[in-house]
C-alpha positions, -999 to +999 in steps of 0.1 A: -344-189+537-361-174+507-345-140+516-310-156+516-317-172+481-330-139+467-299-121+482-276-147+465-293-141+432-290-104+435-254-106+446-245-131+418-262-111+390-258-075+400-232-071+428-203-091+415-172-076+400-165-089+365-127-088+371-124-108+404-159-125+404-164-116+440-189-092+457-177-056+451-152-042+475-153-004+474-173-003+441-166+025+416-185+031+384-168+043+352-185+068+329-198+039+308-217+028+339-198-004+343-188-010+380-157-027+394-139-030+427-116-001+432-087-025+438-095-045+406-097-014+384-064-002+399-046-035+391-061-034+356-049+001+349-013-009+359-014-036+332-023-011+305+006+012+294-018+028+269-040+039+298-011+054+317+000+072+286-034+086+277-042+093+313-076+076+310-092+044+324-103+021+296-133+000+307-124-037+309-159-045+294-166-020+267-132-002+263-148+032+267-124+057+283-130+074+316-110+106+321-090+107+354-099+139+373-063+144+385-039+124+363-008+139+378-014+118+409+002+083+410-016+056+389-024+037+422-047+066+431-066+070+399-094+046+407-098+063+441-106+095+422-137+080+406-168+086+425-177+056+447-209+038+439-229+045+471-261+029+459-243-004+451-225-003+484-258+004+502-273-027+485-244-048+495-245-036+531-283-042+533-280-077+519-252-085+543-273-072+572-303-092+562-283-124+557-265-123+590-293-112+613-323-135+618-358-120+613-371-129+648-367-109+680-353-140+697-319-131+684-291-135+710-270-106+720-239-105+697-216-092+725-228-119+750-223-146+724-187-137+721-182-147+758-203-178+754-236-166+768-270-168+750-287-137+764-318-127+743-312-095+723-335-065+729-322-038+706-303-035+673-275-011+665-275-005+627-242+014+629-224-016+645-247-042+630-251-060+664-280-073+685-277-061+722-293-074+754-306-049+780-273-050+799-251-044+768-275-016+756-266+004+787-229-001+780-234+008+743-252+040+752-224+053+775-194+042+754-177+072+737-175+054+704-212+043+703-231+068+725-245+086+694-257+055+677-295+053+672-306+019+685-339+004+674-361-024+685-350-057+670-384-061+653-381-028+635-344-031+624-353-040+588-371-007+585-340+012+596-321+029+568-285+020+563-263+051+570-238+059+544-208+080+555-195+108+534-162+099+518-147+134+523-163+143+557-160+110+575-181+121+605-211+130+584-238+107+571-250+111+535-285+124+536-311+120+509-341+144+506-364+160+481-350+194+469-385+208+465-402+199+498-371+189+518-387+157+530-367+125+533 
């Protein structure tokens, strides 16, 4: 319960778009460091003829301009050219995972719940964000779409790092490591 309240405070204060007042969807950060939903900033640009003319994105908060890397592309694609905010997206994903998955290992299998059963979960798939019973684990491990997912024990799922996919190379996870010693 305390985790949910903390998550709500973090979401309300740091993970909410100042245009739509919702939790960010595809957050992108302008050069002034203000962050918005990609969809919201796209709609905002379309209402600003001066932005289209100058080929920049004026920040809705501070009005500082962000240069569009490839302004010859359609205006609808400009916000998509801004680097995504993977840290903010990671925070959103982590909070959603913690809010929707109880802390105890007595969690029921997500798949079995969909067919009306309450089978105790045994493993957690951080990729699919589902709890799995022993029977469903076997199916998950042989399914072509999920056979490469690293499952973890339900009690250790909170320690598992959220994987962030590369926006350009969709099949690759973004990896973080020290440049000097190469440790993660």
